C-alpha positions in Angstrom: -9.8 -3.3 -16.1 -9.9 -6.3 -14.3 -8.8 -7.5 -11.4 -6.1 -10.8 -11.0 -8.7 -13.2 -9.1 -11.1 -11.9 -12.7 -8.8 -13.0 -14.9 -9.0 -16.4 -13.7 -10.5 -18.6 -15.3 -13.9 -19.7 -13.2 -13.4 -23.6 -13.3 -9.8 -22.6 -11.1 -10.8 -19.6 -10.0 -10.6 -20.9 -6.2 -7.4 -22.5 -6.5 -6.2 -19.3 -9.0 -6.9 -17.8 -5.9 -5.3 -19.6 -3.4 -2.8 -19.3 -5.1 -2.4 -16.4 -5.9 -3.4 -15.3 -2.4 0.4 -17.5 -0.8 2.7 -15.4 -3.6 1.2 -12.0 -2.1 2.0 -13.5 1.6 5.4 -14.6 0.6 6.3 -11.5 -1.0 5.4 -9.7 2.1 7.0 -12.4 4.8 10.1 -11.4 2.6 10.1 -8.2 2.3 9.3 -8.1 6.1 12.3 -9.8 6.7 14.9 -7.9 4.6 13.2 -4.3 5.4 14.2 -5.1 9.0 18.0 -5.9 7.4 18.1 -2.7 5.2 16.4 -0.7 8.0 19.6 -2.0 10.3 22.2 -1.1 8.0 21.1 2.6 6.7 20.7 3.0 9.9 24.6 1.4 10.4 25.7 3.3 6.8 23.3 6.7 8.9 24.7 6.5 12.5 29.1 5.0 11.3 28.0 1.9 11.8 28.5 -1.7 10.5 25.3 -3.4 10.8 24.7 -7.4 11.1 27.5 -8.9 8.6 28.6 -12.0 10.0 25.3 -14.7 9.2 25.4 -15.3 5.9 27.4 -12.8 3.0 27.2 -9.7 4.6 25.1 -10.5 6.7 22.0 -11.7 4.7 20.2 -14.2 6.4 20.7 -12.1 10.1 17.0 -12.0 10.2 16.5 -15.4 9.2 18.4 -16.4 12.7 16.8 -14.0 14.6 13.0 -15.5 13.0 13.7 -18.9 13.9 15.1 -17.9 17.4 12.3 -15.9 17.8 9.8 -19.3 16.5 11.5 -21.8 18.4 11.3 -19.5 21.8 9.5 -21.0 25.0 5.9 -19.0 24.5 5.8 -17.9 28.2 2.3 -16.3 29.4 2.1 -14.9 33.0 -0.2 -16.7 35.3 -1.6 -13.6 35.7 -3.2 -12.7 32.7 -6.2 -12.7 30.7 -4.9 -15.7 28.4 -8.4 -15.3 27.2 -7.8 -12.5 26.0 -3.7 -12.6 26.4 -3.9 -15.4 23.2 -6.5 -12.7 21.0 -4.1 -9.7 20.9 -1.6 -10.7 18.4 -4.8 -11.4 16.1 -6.6 -8.8 15.7 -2.8 -7.0 15.5 -2.3 -9.2 12.8 -4.9 -10.3 10.7 -6.4 -6.8 9.9 -2.8 -5.7 8.3 -3.0 -9.0 5.9 -6.9 -8.1 4.7 -6.0 -4.8 4.2 -3.5 -5.4 0.6 -6.3 -6.6 -0.3 -7.2 -3.6 -2.2 -4.6 -2.8 -3.5 -3.6 -2.2 -6.8 -0.4 -2.3 -7.9 -0.8 -2.9 -11.2 -3.7 -2.7 -13.5 -3.9 -5.7 -13.7 -2.7 -6.9 -10.2 -5.0 -6.4 -7.5 -7.1 -9.3 -5.5 -10.4 -7.3 -5.4 -11.6 -4.0 -6.7 -14.0 -2.2 -4.6 -15.7 0.8 -5.1 -14.8 2.2 -1.7 -11.2 0.7 -1.4 -9.6 3.7 0.4 -12.4 3.1 3.3 -12.6 -0.3 3.3 -8.4 0.0 4.3 -9.2 3.4 6.7 -11.6 0.4 8.8 -9.8 -2.2 8.7 -6.1 -0.8 9.5 -8.7 0.6 13.0 -8.5 -2.6 14.3 -5.4 -3.1 15.1 -5.6 -0.3 18.1 -7.9 -2.9 19.9 -4.6 -5.3 19.5 -2.8 -3.8 20.8 -4.9 -1.7 24.1 -5.8 -5.9 23.9 -2.5 -7.1 24.6 -1.4 -3.2 27.3 -5.1 -4.4 29.2 -4.2 -8.7 29.0 -0.3 -9.5 30.1 -1.4 -7.7 33.9 1.9 -5.2 33.7 1.7 -1.7 34.4 3.7 -1.0 31.7 1.8 -2.9 29.0 -1.0 -1.2 30.2 0.8 1.8 29.8 2.1 1.5 26.3 -1.7 0.4 25.5 -3.3 3.5 27.3 -1.1 5.5 25.2 -1.4 3.4 22.0 -5.3 4.5 22.1 -4.2 8.5 22.4 -2.2 8.3 19.7 -3.7 5.9 16.8 -7.7 7.0 17.5 -6.0 10.9 17.4 -4.1 10.5 14.9 -6.7 8.5 13.0 -8.7 11.3 12.3 -6.3 13.8 10.5 -5.0 11.3 8.8 -8.7 10.2 7.4 -9.6 14.1 6.7 -6.3 14.2 4.4 -7.5 12.4 1.8 -11.3 13.8 1.5 -9.0 16.4 -0.8 -8.3 13.4 -3.3 -11.7 12.2 -3.1 -13.2 15.5 -3.5 -10.4 15.7 -6.9 -11.1 12.3 -8.0 -15.0 12.0 -7.5 -14.1 8.3 -6.3 -12.7 6.0 -2.8 -12.2 3.2 -5.9 -7.6 2.9 -5.3 -8.0 2.1 -9.2 -10.0 5.7 -9.8 -7.6 7.3 -8.0 -4.4 5.9 -10.0 -6.2 6.7 -13.1 -6.9 10.4 -12.1 -3.2 11.5 -11.7 -2.5 10.3 -15.7 -1.7 13.9 -15.9 -0.2 15.5 -12.6 0.5 13.7 -9.0 -1.9 14.5 -6.4 1.2 15.1 -4.5 1.2 17.9 -6.1 -2.5 19.5 -5.8 -2.5 17.6 -2.8 0.4 18.7 -0.6 -0.8 20.0 1.8 -2.7 17.3 2.7 -0.5 14.8 0.9 2.4 16.7 4.4 -1.4 15.6 6.7 -1.4 12.1 5.6 2.8 10.9 5.8 3.9 12.3 9.0 -0.4 11.2 10.8 0.4 7.6 8.5 3.7 7.8 10.5 2.1 8.1 14.4 -0.6 4.6 12.8 2.2 2.6 12.3 4.1 3.1 16.0 7.2 4.1 14.8 10.1 6.7 15.6 9.0 10.0 16.9 5.9 8.3 17.3 7.2 5.4 18.7 5.5 6.1 22.5 3.0 2.5 22.7 6.6 0.6 22.5 9.4 2.9 23.8 11.8 1.1 24.7 13.7 3.7 27.0 10.6 4.2 29.4 8.3 1.1 29.3 10.7 -2.1 28.2 8.7 -2.2 25.5 5.8 -0.9 26.6 2.4 -3.2 25.1 3.7 -6.2 24.2 6.2 -5.9 27.3 4.7 -9.9 28.1 4.7 -11.6 24.9 7.4 -13.6 24.0 8.1 -15.9 20.8 6.3 -16.6 17.7 3.2 -14.2 19.8 6.0 -11.5 20.2 6.7 -12.1 16.0 3.3 -11.2 14.4 3.2 -7.7 16.7 6.6 -7.2 15.2 4.9 -8.9 11.5 1.6 -6.2 12.0 4.3 -4.2 12.2 6.1 -4.5 9.0 3.2 -5.9 7.3 1.7 -2.3 8.2 5.2 0.3 7.0 4.2 -2.6 3.2 0.2 -1.5 2.6 1.3 2.2 4.1 4.1 2.8 1.7 1.3 0.9 -0.8 -1.2 3.2 0.2 1.2 6.7 -0.7 2.4 5.3 -3.6 -1.6 4.7 -4.7 -3.2 8.2 -3.2 -0.2 10.5 -4.5 2.5 9.2 -6.2 0.2 8.0 -9.0 0.3 4.2 -8.2 2.1 2.7 -11.8 2.2 5.9 -13.5 5.9 6.2 -15.1 7.1 9.8 -14.2 6.4 10.8 -18.0 4.6 9.4 -20.2 8.1 8.8 -22.4 8.4 6.3 -19.9 5.9 4.2 -20.7 7.3 1.3 -21.9 8.6 0.8 -18.4 7.3 -2.1 -16.4 3.9 -0.1 -13.8 5.1 -2.7 -11.8 8.2 -1.4 -11.9 7.5 2.2 -11.0 5.4 0.9 -8.4 8.4 -0.1 -6.9 10.4 2.4 -7.0 8.1 4.3 -5.5 6.9 2.5 -2.3 10.8 2.0 -2.4 11.4 5.5 -1.6 9.3 5.5 1.4 10.5 2.8 2.9 14.4 4.0 2.7 12.0 7.5 3.8 10.7 5.5 7.3 14.9 4.5 7.8 16.8 7.6 7.5 13.8 9.7 10.4 14.5 6.3 12.0 17.2 6.8 12.3 17.7 10.5 13.0 14.6 12.1 14.6 14.7 11.9 18.3 11.0 10.5 20.0 8.5 13.5 21.5 6.8 13.9 25.3 2.6 12.4 25.1 1.7 15.6 25.4 3.9 17.0 22.8 2.3 14.4 20.7 -1.2 14.6 21.4 -0.7 18.2 21.3 0.6 18.4 17.5 -2.4 16.5 16.1 -5.5 18.0 18.0 -3.8 21.8 17.4 -1.9 21.3 14.3 -2.8 18.5 11.9 -6.5 18.0 12.3 -6.9 22.2 11.6 -4.0 22.1 8.3 -6.6 19.1 7.4 -9.7 21.0 7.9 -7.9 23.8 5.8 -7.1 20.8 3.5 -10.4 19.7 2.3 -12.3 23.8 2.6 -9.7 24.8 0.3 -10.0 21.7 -2.2 -13.6 22.4 -1.9 -13.6 25.6 -3.0 -10.6 24.8 -6.0 -13.6 21.5 -6.9 -16.5 24.0 -7.1 -14.6 26.9 -8.9 -13.8 24.7 -11.6 -17.6 22.8 -11.9 -18.3 26.9 -12.3 -20.9 26.5 -9.6 -19.4 30.7 -8.1 
């Protein structure tokens, strides 16, 4: 199946690519803007509060006003900060968040790059963001930033291991790391059924990779006043915040593709509904789960966080690989 870019006429492929990229950027920025709004409204609803309701009808322009405020703020840089690294850190955190979206197949035809190693591409590029967080913590010349950066290094690198291990079972079942192939392999049954153990490990590790509650120790406002980005203001702080929500977009899309059948309908009789509608519904379910967790879960201690990664998630992920390998071998008649 051709990708969105491959369907374009050769004479206008570059222009078509630019237009499509701008459209995707607009969709993602729109998602970030109103994900923040709905997160505040959902948390308010769960905690018996009102949430944003003043700026614009139903408070719909509150996040727009917040973004405008951030962009108009003075860009302050600490006197003793490492200027080069201080400037580079938001870029290291921000750029990979958008780059990983290139391999996401939102439907059979809406995709920028149909890579045979699309899953590996996502994992490899998303790991770069931790460098931006560590760099921000070090370059700020602030003890709270440094502690946040060190926590991030420990947390994100540790949880990267079970995250990667949890998807090995899907690769074994599918025989491919191409994201389209993984979706097509789920026409009979979604991967969440045979790979429920892998799904449980993945969604917990993904929460830690996103630095969201209850794994938000790199920021930890009540302990580190913002952690690694405490010295950032204005648009540089906005880049860190944007990266976090763009990664939520990317992680939601990846979970939808890996475990929920991507654009495939819940039943073949509902195939008349466009694939993009199914994708958005499944994706929205994950995003709502993110808001729900933030509204209800307390933050873990750092020792609990690390112990859980190495003593619980990693052994469970390894067990899932072993179990899947045995089942696949049996199905192939190897014993």
